[in-house]
N, C-alpha and C positions, 0 to 999 in steps of 0.2 A: 377057835373051834366052836365056842358056844353060839356065835352068830350064824355059823354055817348050819348048825342043827336047827335053829329057828327058821332060817330061810328054806331049808329042805322041805319042811312041812307046809310052808306058805302056799306054794303052788297047788298042793293037794287040797288044802282047805278051800281055795278059791273054786276048785272044780267039784267040790263035794255037794254043793247046793244046786238046785235046778234053776234058781233065779236069785238075783241080788237086789236088796232094797237100798236105795240111796236117797237121802233126804237133805233138803236145804231150805231154810227159812226164807220167805220172800224178801226180807230186808237185807239178806246177804247175797242176793243175786249179783253176779259180776264182781264180787269181792273175793271169792275163794272158789277153789276147785278141789274137792276131796281127792286125795291122791289114790284112794282105793279104786277110783273109776278106771285107771289105767291097768291095774291088775285084773279087774273084772273083764275089761275088753280083751286082755291077753288070754284069759281063761275061756273066752268064747261063750260066756253065759249071758242071758238076757238081763236087763236092768229094769226094775220098777223104780222110776225116778219120781219122787214126790217133791215138787217144788215149782218155782216160777218158770214161765216160758221164756225167760231171758237169761243171759249168761252162758258161759262156756259149756256147762254140763247139759243144759237144755239143747244147745246147738249140737253137741256130740250125739246125744240120743236121737235128735230129729234127723240129722244129716246121715248118720251111719245106719239108722234103722235097727239099732241094737237093743231097743226096749220101748217102753211106754212111759209117757209123762202123765202124771196125775197131779192136778192142782192141790195145793195145801188145803186141808180141811174137807176134802171130798172123799169121805169114807166109802160112799156107795161106789164111786169110780174105782177106788182101790180094791174093794171086794170083787168087783166085776173083772178087773184086770187079773186078779189072782185066780179066779175061777175060769 
């Protein structure tokens, strides 16, 4: 019962925000995919992806058009994407 209560609020929490931030260090490109990306996609919210242009996350964002990729360290591009 405890897990059901936690999962009940999970979907609501994913739709509460207007946009989701997802970050990956350059050195981890192609090694991992944060599982939260699939929940974000299901919630239908855009993604601000800060990370390398390689790997599965970059491919998902690019091919689906579900968000914007910002290179690591580019604070000006992140600010522009938010505004």
